[in-house]
N, CA, C and O of each residue as an XYZ file, in Angstrom:
408
protein
N      83.376     67.003    111.600
C      83.252     67.972    110.525
C      83.586     69.364    111.060
O      83.158     69.730    112.155
N      84.332     70.121    110.306
C      84.737     71.461    110.727
C      83.543     72.413    110.663
O      82.601     72.214    109.896
N      83.617     73.446    111.488
C      82.545     74.433    111.514
C      82.531     75.204    110.195
O      83.577     75.589    109.673
N      81.332     75.421    109.672
C      81.199     76.154    108.419
C      81.382     77.640    108.696
O      80.944     78.147    109.729
N      82.034     78.335    107.760
C      82.198     79.778    107.930
C      82.130     80.467    106.578
O      82.425     79.883    105.535
N      81.736     81.713    106.632
C      81.699     82.562    105.446
C      82.783     83.615    105.630
O      82.823     84.298    106.654
N      83.659     83.746    104.641
C      84.704     84.769    104.691
C      84.320     85.885    103.729
O      84.115     85.652    102.538
N      84.226     87.100    104.262
C      83.836     88.265    103.468
C      85.018     89.221    103.405
O      85.603     89.583    104.426
N      85.358     89.625    102.173
C      86.456     90.566    101.976
C      85.898     91.798    101.272
O      85.306     91.692    100.197
N      86.088     92.959    101.880
C      85.592     94.218    101.322
C      86.760     95.039    100.787
O      87.825     95.087    101.403
N      86.559     95.682     99.642
C      87.562     96.578     99.069
C      86.872     97.867     98.647
O      85.768     97.846     98.102
N      87.540     98.999     98.909
C      86.995    100.295     98.494
C      88.108    101.330     98.463
O      89.142    101.166     99.111
N      87.885    102.393     97.707
C      88.840    103.492     97.659
C      88.619    104.463     98.814
O      89.546    105.178     99.196
N      87.424    104.504     99.372
C      87.077    105.428    100.455
C      86.934    104.643    101.757
O      86.096    103.745    101.849
N      87.741    104.973    102.761
C      87.719    104.214    104.014
C      86.411    104.403    104.777
O      86.008    103.514    105.528
N      85.742    105.537    104.602
C      84.476    105.751    105.316
C      83.397    104.798    104.806
O      82.627    104.245    105.591
N      83.346    104.609    103.491
C      82.366    103.686    102.904
C      82.610    102.254    103.366
O      81.666    101.529    103.683
N      83.868    101.852    103.404
C      84.181    100.467    103.752
C      83.895    100.212    105.232
O      83.427     99.131    105.589
N      84.167    101.183    106.089
C      83.871    101.008    107.514
C      82.364    100.965    107.763
O      81.891    100.180    108.585
N      81.619    101.798    107.061
C      80.159    101.811    107.190
C      79.570    100.481    106.711
O      78.677     99.930    107.355
N      80.065     99.973    105.594
C      79.578     98.700    105.055
C      79.915     97.542    105.983
O      79.092     96.651    106.189
N      81.118     97.549    106.541
C      81.523     96.490    107.468
C      80.630     96.503    108.706
O      80.247     95.447    109.209
N      80.300     97.693    109.194
C      79.429     97.809    110.364
C      78.033     97.264    110.060
O      77.437     96.590    110.901
N      77.507     97.549    108.868
C      76.189     97.030    108.474
C      76.195     95.506    108.411
O      75.247     94.861    108.860
N      77.258     94.928    107.856
C      77.352     93.469    107.754
C      77.422     92.836    109.136
O      76.760     91.830    109.393
N      78.216     93.416    110.026
C      78.349     92.882    111.391
C      77.013     92.951    112.125
O      76.614     91.984    112.774
N      76.317     94.085    112.028
C      75.024     94.227    112.706
C      73.999     93.234    112.164
O      73.241     92.641    112.932
N      73.975     93.053    110.851
C      73.029     92.119    110.231
C      73.306     90.689    110.675
O      72.378     89.950    111.001
N      74.566     90.299    110.689
C      74.921     88.932    111.078
C      74.629     88.685    112.560
O      74.136     87.617    112.922
N      74.927     89.655    113.410
C      74.669     89.480    114.850
C      73.173     89.445    115.144
O      72.734     88.753    116.063
N      72.395     90.186    114.369
C      70.947     90.212    114.571
C      70.330     88.842    114.286
O      69.309     88.488    114.876
N      70.944     88.072    113.384
C      70.427     86.744    113.053
C      71.057     85.649    113.903
O      70.763     84.471    113.701
N      71.908     86.010    114.840
C      72.450     85.034    115.783
C      73.766     84.398    115.394
O      74.172     83.423    116.027
N      74.447     84.899    114.391
C      75.739     84.338    113.983
C      76.873     85.025    114.742
O      76.727     86.150    115.218
N      78.001     84.329    114.845
C      79.190     84.884    115.493
C      80.064     85.508    114.408
O      80.367     84.872    113.398
N      80.468     86.766    114.627
C      81.270     87.485    113.638
C      82.656     87.748    114.205
O      82.799     88.236    115.326
N      83.674     87.419    113.419
C      85.055     87.744    113.785
C      85.533     88.820    112.819
O      85.585     88.605    111.608
N      85.875     89.956    113.358
C      86.340     91.055    112.506
C      85.450     92.268    112.685
O      84.657     92.295    113.626
N      85.537     93.234    111.859
C      86.344     93.354    110.656
C      87.828     93.591    110.960
O      88.172     94.392    111.828
N      88.686     92.892    110.244
C      90.128     93.017    110.390
C      90.630     93.922    109.268
O      90.438     93.609    108.093
N      91.271     95.042    109.613
C      91.806     95.903    108.548
C      93.063     95.278    107.939
O      94.032     95.000    108.645
N      93.037     95.064    106.635
C      94.198     94.543    105.919
C      95.031     95.720    105.416
O      94.529     96.842    105.362
N      96.282     95.491    105.049
C      97.126     96.603    104.585
C      96.522     97.320    103.373
O      95.962     96.697    102.471
N      96.653     98.629    103.384
C      96.151     99.449    102.291
C      97.116     99.361    101.115
O      98.322     99.547    101.276
N      96.578     99.076     99.932
C      97.408     98.982     98.730
C      97.485    100.367     98.109
O      96.460    100.956     97.764
N      98.707    100.892     97.964
C      98.908    102.225     97.403
C      99.582    102.075     96.041
O     100.690    101.550     95.938
N      98.901    102.541     95.006
C      99.422    102.491     93.651
C      99.772    103.916     93.242
O      98.899    104.783     93.213
N     101.052    104.170     92.924
C     101.490    105.519     92.589
C     101.823    105.625     91.105
O     102.366    104.699     90.503
N     101.481    106.785     90.531
C     101.745    107.053     89.119
C     102.489    108.377     89.003
O     102.087    109.367     89.613
N     103.571    108.404     88.224
C     104.316    109.631     87.934
C     104.054    110.006     86.479
O     104.296    109.212     85.570
N     103.564    111.207     86.272
C     103.207    111.692     84.940
C     104.045    112.935     84.634
O     104.180    113.822     85.477
N     104.607    112.991     83.424
C     105.357    114.180     83.018
C     104.399    115.358     82.856
O     103.348    115.231     82.228
N     104.769    116.504     83.424
C     103.913    117.689     83.301
C     103.960    118.263     81.885
O     102.940    118.691     81.346
N     105.132    118.267     81.301
C     105.313    118.855     79.974
C     105.228    117.771     78.899
O     105.715    116.659     79.104
N     104.618    118.082     77.766
C     104.531    117.067     76.709
C     105.842    116.858     75.947
O     105.979    115.874     75.220
N     106.817    117.780     76.103
C     108.008    117.695     75.256
C     109.310    117.594     76.061
O     110.045    116.618     75.909
N     109.607    118.577     76.909
C     110.881    118.603     77.645
C     110.604    118.626     79.145
O     109.476    118.370     79.566
N     111.605    118.927     79.945
C     111.506    119.033     81.407
C     111.135    117.695     82.047
O     110.078    117.555     82.662
N     112.017    116.730     81.891
C     111.795    115.391     82.448
C     111.735    115.431     83.979
O     111.093    114.577     84.591
N     112.390    116.404     84.598
C     112.426    116.457     86.064
C     111.143    117.010     86.661
O     110.944    116.908     87.872
N     110.278    117.584     85.862
C     109.027    118.147     86.357
C     107.902    117.132     86.157
O     107.490    116.870     85.028
N     107.405    116.558     87.266
C     106.386    115.507     87.177
C     105.266    115.736     88.180
O     105.456    116.370     89.218
N     104.100    115.209     87.847
C     102.972    115.154     88.779
C     102.899    113.746     89.334
O     103.177    112.776     88.630
N     102.524    113.640     90.596
C     102.387    112.328     91.220
C     100.937    112.129     91.646
O     100.328    113.001     92.267
N     100.398    110.963     91.300
C      99.041    110.597     91.681
C      99.089    109.246     92.371
O      99.988    108.443     92.121
N      98.122    108.998     93.236
C      98.071    107.692     93.889
C      96.630    107.246     94.076
O      95.716    108.058     94.219
N      96.457    105.926     94.070
C      95.167    105.312     94.344
C      95.353    104.428     95.565
O      96.210    103.545     95.574
N      94.555    104.663     96.589
C      94.616    103.844     97.803
C      93.428    102.897     97.828
O      92.279    103.326     97.725
N      93.711    101.595     97.965
C      92.661    100.587     98.043
C      92.638    100.044     99.466
O      93.564     99.352     99.889
N      91.579    100.360    100.197
C      91.420     99.899    101.575
C      90.714     98.551    101.572
O      89.850     98.299    100.732
N      91.089     97.673    102.527
C      90.519     96.331    102.574
C      90.142     95.961    104.001
O      90.817     96.345    104.955
N      89.056     95.213    104.131
C      88.624     94.668    105.419
C      88.286     93.197    105.221
O      87.814     92.797    104.157
N      88.529     92.399    106.249
C      88.261     90.970    106.206
C      87.435     90.606    107.428
O      87.727     91.057    108.536
N      86.398     89.786    107.230
C      85.609     89.317    108.371
C      85.127     87.906    108.113
O      84.888     87.512    106.972
N      84.988     87.152    109.190
C      84.500     85.777    109.127
C      83.189     85.684    109.885
O      83.048     86.247    110.971
N      82.232     84.973    109.310
C      80.973     84.682    109.992
C      80.981     83.188    110.265
O      80.954     82.374    109.342
N      81.019     82.836    111.556
C      81.142     81.439    111.974
C      79.754     80.851    112.205
O      78.898     81.490    112.815
N      79.535     79.640    111.719
C      78.265     78.915    111.833
C      77.066     79.759    111.390
O      76.172     80.021    112.194
N      77.033     80.187    110.129
C      75.890     80.980    109.669
C      74.651     80.104    109.490
O      74.747     78.953    109.065
N      73.505     80.658    109.816
C      72.239     79.964    109.604
C      71.675     80.383    108.244
O      72.212     81.276    107.589
N      70.597     79.734    107.833
C      69.942     80.129    106.582
C      69.415     81.556    106.677
O      69.418     82.303    105.699
N      68.967     81.916    107.870
C      68.454     83.263    108.111
C      69.569     84.304    107.917
O      69.336     85.383    107.372
N      70.779     83.962    108.369
C      71.924     84.865    108.219
C      72.257     85.073    106.748
O      72.471     86.202    106.307
N      72.300     83.985    105.994
C      72.632     84.074    104.569
C      71.585     84.898    103.818
O      71.937     85.725    102.977
N      70.304     84.679    104.116
C      69.241     85.454    103.464
C      69.353     86.940    103.786
O      69.192     87.786    102.907
N      69.631     87.254    105.058
C      69.747     88.656    105.466
C      70.937     89.328    104.776
O      70.851     90.491    104.380
N      72.048     88.597    104.633
C      73.221     89.171    103.970
C      72.985     89.361    102.470
O      73.492     90.316    101.882
N      72.226     88.465    101.851
C      71.944     88.598    100.420
C      71.049     89.808    100.140
O      71.165     90.434     99.086
N      70.163     90.135    101.075
C      69.246     91.264    100.891
C      69.877     92.599    101.269
O      69.292     93.654    101.022
N      71.062     92.561    101.865
C      71.722     93.779    102.332
C      72.134     94.644    101.141
O      72.718     94.151    100.176
N      71.825     95.936    101.220
C      72.145     96.872    100.143
C      73.360     97.693    100.560
O      73.280     98.495    101.490
N      74.491     97.494     99.872
C      75.729     98.203    100.196
C      75.979     99.312     99.179
O      75.456     99.254     98.066
N      76.776    100.329     99.545
C      77.063    101.432     98.621
C      77.762    100.955     97.342
O      78.349     99.874     97.305
N      77.686    101.776     96.309
C      78.215    101.398     94.997
C      79.740    101.306     94.971
O      80.283    100.578     94.140
N      80.438    102.007     95.836
C      81.901    102.022     95.789
C      82.575    100.892     96.531
O      83.798    100.898     96.665
N      81.817     99.912     97.022
C      82.385     98.823     97.821
C      82.316     97.518     97.034
O      81.255     97.127     96.548
N      83.475     96.845     96.916
C      83.553     95.546     96.249
C      83.506     94.465     97.320
O      84.254     94.527     98.296
N      82.632     93.473     97.144
C      82.447     92.407     98.132
C      82.827     91.072     97.507
O      82.310     90.700     96.454
N      83.743     90.346     98.171
C      84.101     88.984     97.765
C      83.675     88.050     98.884
O      84.014     88.275    100.046
N      82.934     87.003     98.543
C      82.444     86.063     99.552
C      82.959     84.673     99.222
O      82.819     84.197     98.095
N      83.563     84.018    100.228
C      84.021     82.634    100.079
C      83.369     81.791    101.152
O      83.246     82.222    102.299
N      82.949     80.592    100.786
C      82.342     79.677    101.750
C      83.356     78.661    102.224
O      83.032     77.801    103.043
């Protein structure tokens, strides 16, 4: 039977929040005796928007906006029940999206 692992993927617009959250997850998992691989920084997704400045004419005059989505990936190998309970009780900031796959 293959070793059980938990794959955690974090997404956030602010890289400081995502790094802080990843550090908390790693510390919590290591404290319960699990092996952690990562956090691995995944490519940042940059979404750009061009908006016309004028409501009527001047097509060449535009504002540019962008949204950067930072991502981190980590694996927890052979998690115990204690590890899972500790991760469920972990309180992460509001700007961080967490996806967990078993």
